[in-house]
C-alpha positions in Angstrom: 23.5 -8.2 -20.6 22.0 -9.7 -17.4 19.1 -11.3 -19.3 21.5 -13.1 -21.7 23.6 -14.4 -18.9 20.6 -15.8 -17.0 19.3 -17.4 -20.2 22.5 -19.1 -20.9 22.5 -20.6 -17.4 18.8 -21.4 -17.6 18.1 -19.5 -14.4 14.5 -19.3 -13.2 12.7 -22.5 -14.2 12.6 -26.2 -13.6 10.6 -28.5 -15.8 9.5 -25.8 -18.2 10.8 -26.0 -21.8 12.1 -22.6 -22.8 10.8 -21.3 -26.1 12.6 -18.0 -25.9 16.3 -18.8 -26.0 17.4 -15.6 -27.7 16.9 -12.1 -26.3 14.5 -10.3 -28.6 14.3 -6.6 -29.5 11.2 -6.3 -27.3 13.2 -7.6 -24.3 16.2 -5.4 -25.1 13.9 -2.3 -25.2 12.3 -3.5 -22.0 15.7 -3.7 -20.3 16.5 -0.1 -21.3 13.2 1.1 -19.9 13.7 -0.6 -16.6 17.2 0.8 -16.4 15.8 4.3 -16.9 13.1 3.6 -14.3 15.9 2.7 -11.8 17.6 5.9 -12.7 14.5 7.8 -11.8 14.5 6.1 -8.4 17.9 7.4 -7.4 17.8 9.5 -4.3 19.3 12.5 -6.0 20.7 13.0 -9.5 23.0 15.8 -8.2 26.1 15.0 -6.3 25.8 16.5 -2.8 28.1 19.5 -2.2 28.3 19.3 1.6 28.3 16.5 4.2 24.8 17.7 5.4 23.4 17.3 2.0 25.0 13.8 1.8 23.2 12.9 5.1 19.9 14.1 3.7 20.4 12.0 0.6 21.4 8.9 2.6 18.0 9.1 4.4 16.5 7.8 1.2 18.7 4.7 1.0 16.2 2.2 2.4 13.3 3.6 0.4 15.5 3.3 -2.8 16.5 -0.3 -1.8 12.8 -1.4 -1.4 11.8 0.3 -4.7 14.7 -1.2 -6.5 13.8 -4.7 -5.2 10.2 -4.3 -6.3 11.2 -3.1 -9.8 13.7 -6.0 -10.0 10.8 -8.4 -9.1 8.7 -7.1 -12.0 11.7 -7.4 -14.4 12.3 -11.0 -13.3 8.7 -11.9 -13.8 8.9 -10.4 -17.3 12.2 -12.3 -17.9 10.5 -15.7 -16.9 7.5 -15.1 -19.2 9.6 -14.4 -22.3 11.9 -17.3 -21.6 9.0 -19.7 -21.1 6.9 -18.7 -24.1 9.1 -16.7 -26.4 6.1 -14.8 -27.7 6.7 -11.9 -30.1 3.2 -11.5 -31.6 1.3 -8.2 -31.8 -1.0 -8.7 -28.7 2.1 -9.6 -26.5 4.0 -6.6 -27.8 1.1 -4.3 -27.0 0.7 -5.7 -23.5 4.4 -5.3 -23.0 4.2 -1.7 -24.0 1.4 -1.1 -21.5 3.5 -2.7 -18.8 6.5 -0.4 -19.6 4.2 2.6 -19.6 2.9 1.7 -16.2 6.3 1.0 -14.8 7.6 4.4 -15.9 4.5 6.3 -14.8 4.4 4.8 -11.3 8.0 5.1 -10.5 7.5 8.4 -8.6 4.3 7.2 -6.7 6.3 4.1 -5.7 9.2 6.2 -4.5 7.0 8.6 -2.7 5.1 5.9 -0.8 8.2 4.1 0.5 10.1 7.3 1.2 7.1 8.4 3.3 6.9 5.0 5.0 10.7 4.9 5.8 10.6 8.5 7.2 7.8 7.4 9.6 9.7 4.3 10.7 13.0 6.2 11.2 11.3 9.2 12.9 12.0 11.8 10.2 9.6 14.6 9.7 7.2 14.0 6.7 4.9 17.1 7.3 6.4 18.8 4.3 5.8 15.7 2.1 2.0 15.1 2.6 -0.9 16.1 4.7 -2.8 13.4 6.6 -5.9 14.0 4.6 -4.0 13.2 1.4 -2.7 9.8 2.5 -5.9 7.9 1.4 -5.6 9.4 -2.1 -1.9 8.4 -2.2 -2.8 4.8 -1.4 -5.5 4.9 -4.1 -3.0 6.0 -6.7 -0.5 3.4 -5.5 -3.1 0.6 -5.5 -4.4 1.5 -9.0 -0.9 1.2 -10.4 -0.3 -2.1 -8.6 -3.6 -3.5 -9.8 -2.9 -2.4 -13.4 0.6 -4.0 -13.5 -0.8 -7.3 -12.1 -3.6 -7.3 -14.7 -1.2 -6.9 -17.5 0.7 -10.0 -16.4 -2.7 -11.8 -16.1 -3.5 -10.9 -19.7 0.0 -11.9 -20.9 -0.4 -15.4 -19.3 -3.9 -15.7 -20.6 -2.5 -14.9 -24.1 0.1 -17.7 -23.6 -2.6 -20.1 -22.4 -4.7 -19.3 -25.5 -1.8 -20.3 -27.7 -1.2 -23.5 -25.7 -1.6 -25.8 -28.8 0.7 -23.6 -30.9 3.3 -23.5 -28.1 2.8 -27.2 -27.5 2.5 -26.8 -23.7 2.6 -30.1 -21.9 0.5 -30.9 -18.7 3.1 -29.6 -16.4 3.6 -26.3 -18.3 -0.2 -25.8 -18.5 -0.4 -26.2 -14.7 2.4 -23.7 -14.2 0.7 -21.3 -16.5 -2.6 -21.6 -14.6 -0.7 -21.2 -11.3 0.9 -18.0 -12.5 -2.4 -16.6 -13.7 -4.1 -17.4 -10.4 -1.2 -15.8 -8.5 -1.5 -12.5 -10.4 -5.3 -12.6 -9.9 -4.7 -13.0 -6.1 -2.4 -10.0 -6.2 -5.2 -8.1 -8.0 -7.6 -9.0 -5.2 -5.2 -7.8 -2.6 -4.8 -4.5 -4.5 -8.6 -4.1 -4.7 -8.9 -4.7 -1.0 -6.3 -2.0 -0.3 -8.1 0.5 -2.7 -11.4 -0.3 -1.0 -9.9 0.4 2.5 -8.3 3.6 1.3 -11.5 4.8 -0.4 -14.0 3.9 2.3 -12.0 3.5 5.5 -11.0 7.1 5.9 -7.8 8.4 7.3 -8.1 6.3 10.5 -7.9 3.0 8.5 -5.4 4.1 5.9 -2.6 2.2 7.6 -4.5 -1.0 6.9 -4.5 -0.1 3.2 -0.7 -0.6 3.3 -0.6 -3.6 5.7 -3.1 -5.6 3.5 -0.3 -6.1 0.9 1.3 -8.4 3.4 -1.4 -10.9 2.5 0.4 -11.5 -0.8 3.0 -13.7 0.8 0.7 -16.3 2.4 -1.7 -16.2 -0.5 1.1 -16.9 -3.0 2.5 -19.7 -0.8 -0.9 -21.4 -0.6 -1.4 -21.0 -4.4 2.0 -22.5 -5.1 1.5 -25.5 -2.7 -2.0 -26.3 -3.9 -1.0 -26.2 -7.6 2.3 -28.1 -6.8 0.4 -30.8 -5.0 -2.0 -31.2 -7.9 0.9 -31.5 -10.3 2.6 -34.2 -8.2 -0.7 -36.2 -8.0 -1.2 -36.0 -11.7 2.4 -37.0 -12.4 2.2 -39.9 -10.0 -1.1 -41.1 -11.6 0.5 -40.8 -15.0 3.6 -42.7 -14.0 1.4 -45.4 -12.4 -0.7 -45.7 -15.6 2.4 -46.0 -17.7 3.8 -48.7 -15.4 0.6 -50.6 -15.7 0.6 -50.3 -19.4 4.2 -51.6 -19.6 3.3 -54.5 -17.3 0.4 -55.6 -19.6 2.7 -55.7 -22.6 3.9 -58.9 -24.2 
């Protein structure tokens, strides 16, 4: 299993003590659900019978690659959370169940959005796929799913933070937990901006409802740098304080 291999090599974290060394049944079930979701993304479950059918299927390659990467990103975030905190309590299991429900439910909207986008970029006809008046509603559906998934991660990290004393999170780990929570809240804000544009901007502004998601990259970079800078300052101050304490000793 990929999750077990990554866990043995401690891939994905530096300076964060792992509390979830073993792969739980919750994680095993999650892996099965993600595998099924990837299966639903496949361009066609039927083997093409002619070369023309093969070419038609190959048109969906780039859309499939993007959707696969996005699902993999969600899976990796899930993997990091359970390695860091190792939570198996009832609230976490329920939140994980909601996450899996959302992943399965929004596989087809995800595939539809990026298939439509790639068809536009590559010059393929998308008239049979959707009418221009329906695009804002499509972006509303996509945005709602994106926001919901980000909110589930927010609640999962808030759950871990509420158990900080039980988990014995140190200063560095608390800072990382707050950084992750803030990062997901920033994603929620981007999703809300997209939904607002799709809802009130009309068909003329609907392209901005998609482009606004590009803000995620600079926002996450700023969040990481700000929180990383704070951690370094605190660690430097703590090191200096310990050095002064040692210097005052007998």
